Residue, then its C-alpha position, 0 to 999 in steps of 0.5 A: x698228269x696234265x689237263x686240257x681244255x678246249x676254247x677254239x678262240x681266236x689266238x687260242x684252240x687248246x689250252x694244256x695245264x702240265x707239270x714238270x719239275x719246275x712247276x706247271x706250264x699253261x701251254x696255249x695251242x692256237x690250232x689243233x695242227x699245232x700239237x705236232x710243232x708244239x705250243x704257241x705260248x708257254x707260261x710257268x707256274x708255281x702251282x697248279x692253282x695259280x695256273x688254272x687261275x691264269x687260264x681263267x683270266x687270260x682264256x676264259x677256262x672255267x674249272x669244269x671245262x678241263x679233263x685229264x690227258x696224257x703228259x704232251x711232251x713225249x720223248x722229246x717231242x709234242x704230241 
């Protein structure tokens, strides 16, 4: 499962939270085209609550901005 918020700020266009075996990544994309190359930043957090808190504190993402999306890393490629 992954969550996405489109924020369209100067250094961050899109934030994705995605769960992996090691924890939840906060993936920061700086433009709509960045999905091809992958995120410009990634931060590993222990769980969903901490990841959401980081997105709120660093990028102003409110709880109601998240929408569920398919996982962003599929067959070795970002999407």
